N, C-alpha and C positions, 0 to 999 in steps of 0.2 A: 504493499500499499504506500502511496506517496505520502511523505511527511510534509504536510502543509505548514507554513509559518503561521504563528499565532500572535495575538495581542501587539499589533503594530500601533503604538500609542501616537507616533508622529503623524499627524494628518496629512502633511505634505507627502511624506513617504507612502502613505496608504493610497493617497489619490493620484500621485504622479510617479511613484517608484516602479521598479521592475519586479518586485517580489509579489508573488501571488499568495495572499493571505486571507482566504475566504473567512468571513465573519459569520460562523454558524450561530443559530440562536440558542436559547436556553434548552431546547430540546435537541440540539446537535444537528439542526437542519439549515440549509440554504435554499431559497426559492429559485427554482429554474423555469425560466421562460423559454418556451420552445417554438421556433419559427421555421418555416420552410426556407431552405437555402436558395431556392430558385426565384420564388416570387414574394418572400417576406411574410406570407401569411402567418397569423398567429394560430399554431396548432394546439397547444396545451400549456398549462402551468402545473409544475409538479414540485416535488421537494427532494433534495439530495442530502445524504449524510456524507461523512468524509469517505467511507468506502464506496458509495455510489459515485461520487465525484472522481475518486481515484480510479475506479474501474472504467469509467467513461473516458478519461484521459488516456489511460493505458491501452484500451481496446479500440477506441473509435466508435464504440457503439453505446448508445445511451442506457444508463442504468439510473434507477430512482429508488427512493425510500417510500414505501407505502405506509402512510400514517394509519390507514384503516386496518391493514393486515399486519402492521409492525414487522415488515420484512423487506429485504432488498428485492428489487425485481428488474430484470433485463426486459426493456420494452420490446415487444414483438416476440417474446419467447413462446407464447401460446398462439397468438394470432398470425405470426408470420410477418407482421408489419414492423420490421426492425427500423430503428432510427440510426442511420449512419451519420455521425457527427462531422460536419464540414468545418466548423469554427466554434470555439468557446470564447465568449466575452464576459467581462464582469462590469458591473456598474461602479460608479465613482467611489463608494465606500465598501465595496466588495462584499455586500450581503445578499447579492443576487447574481446569478449567472444567466446568460442567454445562450442556448444552444441553437445553432443554425444546422438543420438536419436535411438529409434526403430520406424519405420514407420508402422502404422496400415493400414488396407485396402488393396489396390493393391501394397503396398510397393513402391509407387511412390511419388516423392516430387515435381517435376516440374509441372507447369500448362499446359505443352504440353502433359502430361501423362507419361513422362519418369521418371525413377528412380531418376535420377540426372539432375540438370539444366545444368550440364557441358557435353553436348553430341556432341560438335563439336570441331575440332582441328583447330587451326589457322596455316596456312602454308604460306610461301613465294613462289609464282610462277610467274616467269618472272617479278619480281620487284613489284608485287602486293600481298597484303595480301588477302588470300581467306580462306573460311570456308569449312571443310570436315566433314561429319558425322563420328562418331566413331562406328556407327552401332547400337546405341541404339534405340529401337523401343518403342513406346508408350505402357504402361501397362493397360491403360484405355482410354476411349473416352472422351476427354476434352469437346467436344460439348454437350455431355450428362451430364457430371459431373457438368458443369458450366452453364447450361441452366437457363434462368430467372426463378426465383421461385415466385410464386404469394403469 
């Protein structure tokens, strides 16, 4: 596993230096914003612990930390829609990373079968927030891709 630098107190060094020192939160996670390398579309937002970030950098395939399952997961391991990392960027204070990826398989990132996890628009209608589809349709059958494997 890659030993990441920690606790860089010098703001100038953190913001302008060459040392990658991801600032993991109290739960040991950093937010990962995932975009398509070709067209910049927002595909998903996930979380990474040090092991997920390390494996991503070492292998070039996106790995994340599942907060709901409390385990490491390699994106595409079940569905076949692997994310090959083209570039990893970090924000100014290094508490978020952006992964620019190429998606293999059905070119779908969302577990619902859609290309992006962001397939609904939030609108205010008569004082209530409602969701409306942006027309995105599933590119694969989630029931088939995620069926229990013996």
